[in-house]
MDTraj code that builds the backbone (N, CA, C; nanometers):
import mdtraj as md
import numpy as np

residues = "MET SER ALA GLY THR PRO ALA ARG LEU GLY LEU GLY ARG ASP SER ARG LEU LYS LEU GLY ARG ASP PHE ALA ARG VAL LYS GLN SER GLY ARG ARG LEU VAL ASN GLY CYS LEU ILE ALA ASN TRP LEU THR LEU PRO ASP GLU SER ALA SER ARG VAL GLY VAL VAL VAL SER LYS LYS VAL GLY ASP ALA VAL VAL ARG ASN ARG ALA LYS ARG LEU LEU ARG GLU THR PHE ARG VAL HIS GLN HIS GLU PHE ASN GLN PRO LEU ASP LEU VAL LEU VAL ALA ARG SER SER ILE VAL GLY ARG ALA PHE VAL GLU VAL GLU LYS ASP PHE LEU ILE VAL MET ARG LYS ALA GLY LEU LEU SER PRO GLU SER ASP LYS GLY ARG MET GLN ASP ALA GLU".split()
xyz = np.array([
    [11.8713, 9.2584, 8.7843],
    [11.8004, 9.2439, 8.6751],
    [11.8449, 9.3307, 8.5444],
    [11.7704, 9.2507, 8.4304],
    [11.8075, 9.3818, 8.3310],
    [11.6785, 9.4563, 8.2715],
    [11.7235, 9.5298, 8.1994],
    [11.6213, 9.6579, 8.1280],
    [11.4811, 9.6296, 8.0562],
    [11.5121, 9.4970, 8.0437],
    [11.3560, 9.4129, 8.0325],
    [11.3155, 9.3336, 8.0697],
    [11.3589, 9.3180, 8.2227],
    [11.2750, 9.2500, 8.3102],
    [11.1767, 9.3240, 8.4097],
    [11.0643, 9.3154, 8.3977],
    [11.0181, 9.3668, 8.4930],
    [11.0038, 9.3804, 8.6331],
    [10.9981, 9.4649, 8.7471],
    [11.0743, 9.4539, 8.8646],
    [10.9582, 9.4012, 8.9568],
    [11.0607, 9.3158, 9.0428],
    [10.9890, 9.1888, 9.1471],
    [10.9022, 9.2444, 9.2214],
    [10.7878, 9.1287, 9.2393],
    [10.7116, 9.1528, 9.3600],
    [10.6588, 9.1365, 9.4483],
    [10.7778, 9.1477, 9.5284],
    [10.8093, 9.0970, 9.6760],
    [10.7124, 9.1438, 9.7345],
    [10.7083, 9.1208, 9.8713],
    [10.6189, 9.2036, 9.9826],
    [10.7004, 9.1184, 10.1320],
    [10.8292, 9.2052, 10.0914],
    [10.9035, 9.1176, 10.2592],
    [10.8947, 9.2231, 10.3474],
    [10.9633, 9.2054, 10.4177],
    [10.9057, 9.2464, 10.5792],
    [10.9358, 9.4174, 10.5822],
    [11.0416, 9.5135, 10.4638],
    [11.0140, 9.6066, 10.4622],
    [10.8843, 9.6949, 10.3901],
    [10.8244, 9.6008, 10.3633],
    [10.7117, 9.6367, 10.2605],
    [10.5879, 9.6585, 10.3656],
    [10.5860, 9.6154, 10.5226],
    [10.4841, 9.6262, 10.5851],
    [10.5177, 9.7218, 10.6979],
    [10.3836, 9.7462, 10.7343],
    [10.3609, 9.8324, 10.8416],
    [10.3361, 9.7224, 10.9436],
    [10.4118, 9.7580, 11.0600],
    [10.4662, 9.6615, 11.1856],
    [10.3869, 9.7281, 11.3007],
    [10.4188, 9.8611, 11.3500],
    [10.4478, 9.9050, 11.4988],
    [10.2840, 9.9938, 11.4274],
    [10.1974, 9.9710, 11.5916],
    [10.1242, 10.0478, 11.5916],
    [10.0783, 10.1777, 11.5907],
    [10.2127, 10.2659, 11.6087],
    [10.2017, 10.4334, 11.5885],
    [10.2508, 10.4549, 11.4485],
    [10.2469, 10.3328, 11.3426],
    [10.2327, 10.3641, 11.2050],
    [10.0988, 10.3797, 11.1965],
    [10.0016, 10.2671, 11.2140],
    [9.8501, 10.2341, 11.1737],
    [9.8305, 10.3611, 11.2277],
    [9.8337, 10.4150, 11.3704],
    [9.7500, 10.5679, 11.4053],
    [9.8107, 10.6798, 11.3318],
    [9.9718, 10.7123, 11.2972],
    [9.9699, 10.7945, 11.2397],
    [9.9406, 10.8510, 11.0802],
    [9.8722, 10.7244, 11.0186],
    [9.8319, 10.6817, 10.8277],
    [9.6854, 10.7200, 10.9136],
    [9.6026, 10.6404, 11.0038],
    [9.4607, 10.7193, 11.0328],
    [9.4486, 10.8346, 11.0517],
    [9.5542, 10.9159, 11.1495],
    [9.5066, 11.0249, 11.1827],
    [9.5924, 11.1375, 11.1057],
    [9.6721, 11.1425, 11.0518],
    [9.7042, 11.2260, 10.9459],
    [9.7106, 11.2130, 10.7791],
    [9.6533, 11.0855, 10.7407],
    [9.6045, 11.0281, 10.6327],
    [9.4567, 11.1082, 10.5691],
    [9.4232, 11.0510, 10.4617],
    [9.3125, 11.0009, 10.3972],
    [9.2991, 10.8995, 10.3915],
    [9.1001, 10.8794, 10.3454],
    [9.0630, 10.7505, 10.3982],
    [8.9789, 10.7885, 10.2461],
    [8.9469, 10.6384, 10.2069],
    [8.8353, 10.6056, 10.1349],
    [8.7646, 10.5118, 10.1383],
    [8.6343, 10.4544, 10.1182],
    [8.5463, 10.3453, 10.1680],
    [8.5168, 10.3150, 9.9583],
    [8.5122, 10.2013, 9.9697],
    [8.4477, 10.1397, 9.8613],
    [8.4545, 9.9252, 9.9203],
    [8.3234, 9.9138, 9.8772],
    [8.2730, 9.7780, 9.9027],
    [8.3395, 9.7120, 9.9760],
    [8.4179, 9.6345, 9.9649],
    [8.4915, 9.5255, 10.1011],
    [8.5681, 9.5639, 10.1876],
    [8.6258, 9.7369, 10.1403],
    [8.7602, 9.7744, 10.1830],
    [8.7796, 9.8952, 10.2576],
    [8.8126, 9.9409, 10.3043],
    [8.8572, 10.0618, 10.3411],
    [8.9763, 10.1447, 10.3458],
    [9.0737, 10.1732, 10.2837],
    [9.2127, 10.2451, 10.2874],
    [9.2488, 10.3901, 10.2932],
    [9.3582, 10.3557, 10.4411],
    [9.3299, 10.4895, 10.4858],
    [9.5398, 10.5238, 10.4102],
    [9.5400, 10.6567, 10.3705],
    [9.6934, 10.6539, 10.3035],
    [9.7392, 10.7600, 10.3192],
    [9.8699, 10.7863, 10.3535],
    [9.9677, 10.8605, 10.3528],
    [10.0434, 10.9008, 10.2893],
    [10.0979, 11.0413, 10.1704],
    [10.2110, 11.0110, 10.0799],
    [10.3272, 11.0008, 10.1681],
    [10.4264, 10.9905, 10.1315],
    [10.5702, 10.9650, 10.1966],
    [10.6806, 11.0727, 10.0876],
    [10.7834, 11.0671, 10.0643],
    [10.8519, 11.1083, 10.0336],
    [10.9243, 11.0298, 9.9152],
    [11.0103, 11.0717, 9.7906],
    [10.9648, 11.0411, 9.6903],
    [11.0957, 10.9255, 9.7066],
    [11.1650, 10.9192, 9.7904],
    [11.3136, 10.8142, 9.7903],
    [11.2407, 10.7130, 9.8980],
    [11.1129, 10.6887, 9.9396],
    [11.0520, 10.6173, 10.0228],
    [11.0460, 10.4766, 9.9350],
    [10.9958, 10.3961, 10.0216],
    [10.9123, 10.2230, 9.9369],
    [10.7606, 10.2915, 10.0202],
    [10.6331, 10.2252, 9.8995],
    [10.5305, 10.1856, 9.9886],
    [10.5541, 10.0976, 10.0562],
    [10.4587, 10.1006, 10.1815],
    [10.4117, 10.0139, 10.2689],
    [10.2804, 10.0067, 10.2732],
    [10.2257, 9.8724, 10.3116],
    [10.1088, 9.8281, 10.3488],
    [10.0922, 9.7548, 10.5264],
    [9.9777, 9.7791, 10.5903],
    [9.9562, 9.7319, 10.6708],
    [9.7497, 9.7039, 10.6744],
    [9.7385, 9.5481, 10.7070],
    [9.6102, 9.5007, 10.7075],
    [9.5549, 9.5352, 10.8301],
    [9.4417, 9.5766, 10.8136],
    [9.3591, 9.5158, 10.9755],
    [9.2117, 9.4075, 10.8917],
    [9.1995, 9.3404, 11.0352],
    [9.0606, 9.2383, 10.9568],
    [8.9999, 9.2411, 11.1217],
    [8.8977, 9.3330, 11.1751],
    [8.7967, 9.3073, 11.2677],
    [8.7949, 9.1579, 11.2771],
    [8.7924, 9.1335, 11.4330],
    [8.6736, 8.9832, 11.4721],
    [8.5492, 8.9797, 11.4294],
    [8.4981, 9.1167, 11.4326],
    [8.3243, 9.1006, 11.4013],
    [8.3327, 9.0167, 11.2309],
    [8.4511, 9.0139, 11.1644],
    [8.4469, 8.9538, 11.0431],
    [8.3821, 8.8275, 10.9933],
    [8.5302, 8.7094, 11.1003],
    [8.4766, 8.5775, 11.1484],
    [8.5521, 8.5129, 11.2072],
    [8.6003, 8.4491, 11.2157],
    [8.6650, 8.3143, 11.3119],
    [8.7862, 8.3896, 11.2201],
    [8.9490, 8.2513, 11.2812],
    [9.0512, 8.3400, 11.2079],
    [9.0924, 8.2732, 11.0628],
    [9.0286, 8.1524, 11.0650],
    [9.0384, 8.1051, 10.9380],
    [8.9703, 8.2135, 10.8076],
    [8.8290, 8.2564, 10.8176],
    [8.7968, 8.3477, 10.7870],
    [8.8690, 8.5282, 10.7499],
    [8.9615, 8.5501, 10.8937],
    [8.9937, 8.6898, 10.9216],
    [9.1541, 8.6526, 10.8212],
    [9.2087, 8.5796, 10.8414],
    [9.3385, 8.4905, 10.7226],
    [9.3448, 8.4902, 10.6367],
    [9.2307, 8.4734, 10.5672],
    [9.1935, 8.4847, 10.3811],
    [9.1700, 8.6102, 10.3686],
    [9.1217, 8.6836, 10.4365],
    [9.0971, 8.7910, 10.4016],
    [9.1987, 8.8900, 10.3656],
    [9.3035, 8.8856, 10.5306],
    [9.4778, 8.9472, 10.5511],
    [9.5396, 8.9104, 10.3922],
    [9.5024, 8.8042, 10.3166],
    [9.5907, 8.7400, 10.2515],
    [9.5479, 8.8113, 10.1187],
    [9.4141, 8.8058, 10.0928],
    [9.3711, 8.8781, 10.0014],
    [9.3886, 9.0336, 9.9519],
    [9.3974, 9.1177, 10.0500],
    [9.4324, 9.2605, 10.0920],
    [9.5950, 9.2588, 10.0435],
    [9.6877, 9.2038, 10.1074],
    [9.8155, 9.1722, 10.0592],
    [9.8351, 9.1605, 9.9557],
    [9.7993, 9.0397, 9.9001],
    [9.8162, 9.0301, 9.7387],
    [9.7871, 9.1244, 9.6236],
    [9.6846, 9.1910, 9.6838],
    [9.6581, 9.2900, 9.5535],
    [9.7124, 9.4021, 9.6124],
    [9.7933, 9.4440, 9.6920],
    [9.9018, 9.5197, 9.7332],
    [10.0012, 9.4755, 9.6668],
    [10.0785, 9.3897, 9.6542],
    [10.1741, 9.3167, 9.6438],
    [10.1632, 9.3240, 9.4647],
    [10.0329, 9.2836, 9.4331],
    [10.0557, 9.2688, 9.2608],
    [10.0675, 9.4515, 9.1842],
    [10.0197, 9.5235, 9.2484],
    [9.9965, 9.6560, 9.2338],
    [10.0732, 9.7860, 9.3085],
    [10.1821, 9.7259, 9.3798],
    [10.2831, 9.8587, 9.4684],
    [10.3920, 9.8765, 9.3412],
    [10.3851, 9.8596, 9.2310],
    [10.4424, 9.9616, 9.1690],
    [10.4346, 10.0363, 9.0544],
    [10.2490, 10.0106, 9.0603],
    [10.1576, 10.1066, 8.9857],
    [10.1609, 10.2185, 9.0354],
    [10.1680, 10.2527, 9.1711],
    [10.1183, 10.4183, 9.2747],
    [10.2348, 10.5215, 9.1698],
    [10.1740, 10.6011, 9.1916],
    [10.2403, 10.7248, 9.0918],
    [10.3264, 10.8009, 9.2195],
    [10.3256, 10.7704, 9.3370],
    [10.3939, 10.8033, 9.4987],
    [10.3834, 10.7084, 9.5958],
    [10.5399, 10.7139, 9.6915],
    [10.5326, 10.6225, 9.7465],
    [10.4706, 10.6479, 9.8644],
    [10.3367, 10.5505, 9.9354],
    [10.2648, 10.5749, 10.0125],
    [10.2622, 10.4870, 10.1580],
    [10.2442, 10.5137, 10.2674],
    [10.1944, 10.4155, 10.3298],
    [10.0347, 10.4060, 10.3640],
    [10.0009, 10.2785, 10.3178],
    [9.8575, 10.2496, 10.3085],
    [9.7505, 10.1441, 10.4317],
    [9.6697, 10.1685, 10.4683],
    [9.6492, 10.0764, 10.5856],
    [9.4966, 10.0440, 10.5163],
    [9.4887, 9.8622, 10.4947],
    [9.3859, 9.7948, 10.4023],
    [9.2678, 9.7703, 10.5511],
    [9.1612, 9.8448, 10.5317],
    [9.0717, 9.7510, 10.6372],
    [8.9424, 9.6736, 10.6067],
    [8.9590, 9.5174, 10.6297],
    [8.8611, 9.4791, 10.5893],
    [8.7448, 9.4998, 10.6540],
    [8.5941, 9.5341, 10.5647],
    [8.4857, 9.5371, 10.5573],
    [8.4277, 9.3638, 10.5278],
    [8.2875, 9.3553, 10.6637],
    [8.2653, 9.2341, 10.6694],
    [8.2066, 9.2096, 10.4916],
    [8.1556, 9.2894, 10.4152],
    [8.1122, 9.2004, 10.2624],
    [8.2370, 9.1243, 10.2516],
    [8.3330, 9.1340, 10.2712],
    [8.4652, 9.0664, 10.1729],
    [8.4727, 8.8715, 10.2409],
    [8.3959, 8.8617, 10.3225],
    [8.3427, 8.7482, 10.2933],
    [8.3456, 8.6576, 10.2008],
    [8.4040, 8.5365, 10.1341],
    [8.3308, 8.5094, 10.0434],
    [8.3428, 8.5643, 9.9271],
    [8.3993, 8.6778, 9.9316],
    [8.4849, 8.7441, 9.7930],
    [8.5709, 8.6478, 9.7179],
    [8.6162, 8.6668, 9.6142],
    [8.7218, 8.6351, 9.5028],
    [8.8126, 8.7258, 9.5153],
    [8.9337, 8.7095, 9.4755],
    [9.0468, 8.7510, 9.4366],
    [8.9983, 8.9089, 9.3762],
    [8.9465, 8.8425, 9.2800],
    [8.9166, 8.9244, 9.1232],
    [8.7745, 9.0549, 9.2039],
    [8.7509, 9.0207, 9.2874],
    [8.6105, 9.1343, 9.3108],
    [8.7028, 9.2073, 9.4350],
    [8.8110, 9.1206, 9.5258],
    [8.8613, 9.2838, 9.6032],
    [8.9823, 9.3474, 9.5385],
    [9.0050, 9.2720, 9.3784],
    [9.1261, 9.3322, 9.3472],
    [9.0483, 9.4862, 9.2823],
    [8.9219, 9.4235, 9.2349],
    [8.8148, 9.5239, 9.2107],
    [8.7905, 9.6268, 9.2688],
    [8.7953, 9.6382, 9.3997],
    [8.7480, 9.6712, 9.4666],
    [8.8025, 9.8215, 9.5139],
    [8.9960, 9.7444, 9.5061],
    [9.0826, 9.8233, 9.5693],
    [9.1351, 9.9172, 9.4600],
    [9.0978, 9.8422, 9.2881],
    [9.1538, 9.9494, 9.1898],
    [9.0740, 10.0658, 9.1978],
    [8.9381, 10.0937, 9.2334],
    [8.8583, 10.2007, 9.1991],
    [8.9000, 10.2800, 9.2929],
    [8.9414, 10.2040, 9.4197],
    [8.9759, 10.3530, 9.5454],
    [9.0711, 10.4134, 9.5179],
    [9.1669, 10.3560, 9.4485],
    [9.3257, 10.3910, 9.4337],
    [9.3045, 10.5151, 9.2592],
    [9.1980, 10.4455, 9.2109],
    [9.1763, 10.5444, 9.1098],
    [9.0866, 10.6725, 9.1763],
    [9.0090, 10.6525, 9.2657],
    [8.9372, 10.7470, 9.3101],
    [9.0314, 10.8421, 9.3846],
    [9.0909, 10.8267, 9.4608],
    [9.1927, 10.8631, 9.5310],
    [9.3224, 10.9196, 9.4151],
    [9.3646, 10.9230, 9.3062],
    [9.4267, 10.9764, 9.1853],
    [9.5708, 10.9231, 9.3039],
    [9.6120, 10.8153, 9.3265],
    [9.6779, 10.7230, 9.3659],
    [9.7854, 10.6348, 9.2505],
    [9.6979, 10.6006, 9.1751],
    [9.7665, 10.4812, 9.0670],
    [9.8329, 10.6057, 8.9627],
    [9.9634, 10.5665, 8.9091],
    [10.0445, 10.6506, 8.7593],
    [9.9569, 10.6123, 8.6257],
    [9.8974, 10.7220, 8.5477],
    [9.8396, 10.7143, 8.4234],
    [9.8871, 10.6118, 8.3273],
    [10.0549, 10.5623, 8.3784],
    [10.0768, 10.4244, 8.2197],
    [9.9731, 10.2870, 8.2812],
    [9.9674, 10.2750, 8.4210],
    [9.9266, 10.1186, 8.4894],
    [9.7692, 10.1609, 8.5006],
    [9.7162, 10.2529, 8.4473],
    [9.5387, 10.1944, 8.4552],
    [9.4966, 10.2465, 8.3200],
    [9.5733, 10.2315, 8.2160],
    [9.5565, 10.2017, 8.0578],
    [9.4790, 10.1221, 8.0350],
    [9.5289, 9.9972, 8.0684],
    [9.4819, 9.8432, 8.0263],
    [9.3655, 9.7897, 8.1368],
    [9.3996, 9.8329, 8.2217],
    [9.2765, 9.8169, 8.3094],
    [9.1651, 9.8942, 8.3019],
    [9.0994, 10.0065, 8.2469],
    [8.9869, 10.1386, 8.3024],
    [8.8778, 10.0369, 8.2552],
    [8.8432, 9.9459, 8.1614],
    [8.7810, 9.8878, 8.1218],
    [8.7163, 9.7662, 8.2196],
    [8.8179, 9.6923, 8.2770],
    [8.8203, 9.6271, 8.3881],
    [8.7456, 9.6353, 8.5337],
    [8.7542, 9.7829, 8.5703],
    [8.6849, 9.8022, 8.6843],
    [8.5539, 9.8539, 8.6400],
    [8.4899, 9.8863, 8.5338],
    [8.3922, 9.9847, 8.4881],
    [8.2776, 9.8315, 8.4829],
])
top = md.Topology()
chain = top.add_chain()
for i, resn in enumerate(residues, 1):
    res = top.add_residue(resn, chain, resSeq=i)
    for name in ("N", "CA", "C"):
        top.add_atom(name, md.element.get_by_symbol(name[0]), res)
traj = md.Trajectory(xyz[None], top)
């Protein structure tokens, strides 16, 4: 990539939490914040690490179609904003039942509010979006 090319916004296997012990470590040792349709649990990592996300959706949220849509919405929100964190972190996003029927923009708004309250977004990424979440 050249200097003017933006960072690639992929979400490969290395960007996902897959093991139960990783989810448990984030829940046990990390911090937690709730807003709107999601619960965010996170644990900061050393600077040389890459941020990773894990998504949890209970069967109480709905059938398989509804749960998969919720997972896609949460993963996409992370994918779009993964390079805006001020430090690498392991992030577990838990969908609440209020996510059912929500559009991407609404889920993204809740995600950004949580990340701002937690102080996890870098100041440069926050400037243009400050009015969006209010």
